[in-house]
C-alpha atoms as a printed R data frame, in Angstrom:
   type eleno elety resid chain resno      x      y       z
1  ATOM     1    CA   MET     A     1 19.678  5.664 -24.701
2  ATOM     2    CA   LYS     A     2 18.409  7.898 -21.869
3  ATOM     3    CA   LYS     A     3 14.941  7.995 -23.402
4  ATOM     4    CA   LEU     A     4 14.808  4.209 -23.671
5  ATOM     5    CA   LEU     A     5 15.973  3.751 -20.094
6  ATOM     6    CA   THR     A     6 13.431  6.286 -18.855
7  ATOM     7    CA   PHE     A     7 10.661  4.562 -20.798
8  ATOM     8    CA   VAL     A     8 11.589  1.150 -19.414
9  ATOM     9    CA   MET     A     9 11.696  2.480 -15.861
10 ATOM    10    CA   ILE     A    10  8.296  4.175 -16.175
11 ATOM    11    CA   LEU     A    11  6.806  1.082 -17.774
12 ATOM    12    CA   GLY     A    12  8.179 -1.102 -14.990
13 ATOM    13    CA   LEU     A    13  6.797  1.151 -12.267
14 ATOM    14    CA   THR     A    14  3.428  1.255 -13.985
15 ATOM    15    CA   LEU     A    15  3.154 -2.498 -14.379
16 ATOM    16    CA   THR     A    16  4.222 -3.296 -10.827
17 ATOM    17    CA   GLY     A    17  1.556 -1.099  -9.258
18 ATOM    18    CA   VAL     A    18 -0.932 -2.852  -6.985
19 ATOM    19    CA   PRO     A    19 -4.617 -2.164  -7.634
20 ATOM    20    CA   ALA     A    20 -6.350 -0.142  -4.900
21 ATOM    21    CA   GLU     A    21 -8.583 -3.059  -3.870
22 ATOM    22    CA   ASN     A    22 -5.581 -5.263  -3.210
23 ATOM    23    CA   LYS     A    23 -3.923 -2.491  -1.215
24 ATOM    24    CA   ARG     A    24 -6.935 -2.210   1.064
25 ATOM    25    CA   ASN     A    25 -7.055 -5.936   1.675
26 ATOM    26    CA   ALA     A    26 -3.319 -6.168   2.146
27 ATOM    27    CA   ALA     A    27 -3.144 -3.295   4.630
28 ATOM    28    CA   ALA     A    28 -4.298 -5.479   7.514
29 ATOM    29    CA   ALA     A    29 -1.647 -8.049   6.657
30 ATOM    30    CA   LEU     A    30  1.077 -5.392   6.955
31 ATOM    31    CA   PHE     A    31  0.626 -5.168  10.692
32 ATOM    32    CA   THR     A    32  1.623 -8.699  11.611
33 ATOM    33    CA   ASP     A    33  3.327 -7.411  14.756
34 ATOM    34    CA   VAL     A    34  0.050 -6.064  16.171
35 ATOM    35    CA   PRO     A    35 -1.754 -8.625  18.350
36 ATOM    36    CA   ASP     A    36 -5.404 -9.351  17.562
37 ATOM    37    CA   ASN     A    37 -6.461 -8.188  21.028
38 ATOM    38    CA   ALA     A    38 -4.602 -4.849  20.844
39 ATOM    39    CA   TRP     A    39 -6.880 -1.950  21.761
40 ATOM    40    CA   TYR     A    40 -5.654  0.085  18.784
41 ATOM    41    CA   LYS     A    41 -5.837 -2.593  16.062
42 ATOM    42    CA   LYS     A    42 -9.201 -1.510  14.603
43 ATOM    43    CA   ASP     A    43 -8.107  2.127  14.554
44 ATOM    44    CA   LEU     A    44 -4.842  1.244  12.848
45 ATOM    45    CA   GLU     A    45 -6.625 -0.791  10.164
46 ATOM    46    CA   TYR     A    46 -9.142  2.028   9.674
47 ATOM    47    CA   ILE     A    47 -6.367  4.548   9.068
48 ATOM    48    CA   ALA     A    48 -4.499  2.155   6.770
49 ATOM    49    CA   ASN     A    49 -7.626  1.529   4.687
50 ATOM    50    CA   ASP     A    50 -8.819  5.150   4.656
51 ATOM    51    CA   SER     A    51 -9.632  6.452   1.182
52 ATOM    52    CA   ARG     A    52 -7.630  9.618   1.889
53 ATOM    53    CA   ARG     A    53 -4.475  7.445   1.989
54 ATOM    54    CA   ILE     A    54 -3.263  8.983   5.226
55 ATOM    55    CA   MET     A    55 -0.517  6.393   5.747
56 ATOM    56    CA   GLU     A    56  0.850  6.457   2.208
57 ATOM    57    CA   GLY     A    57  2.545  9.821   2.604
């Protein structure tokens, strides 16, 4: 039973993953509380979309 439950959990986590391209495009939408004219908006989006995944840790 434990093996089946573990398999189902791993399968579920694998299938619900978001492709990297969608993550990059969605990163800007995460910061809905940041005004468009904020001086730091471009920097925040740059860090969120960085290939080193700085903000995922």
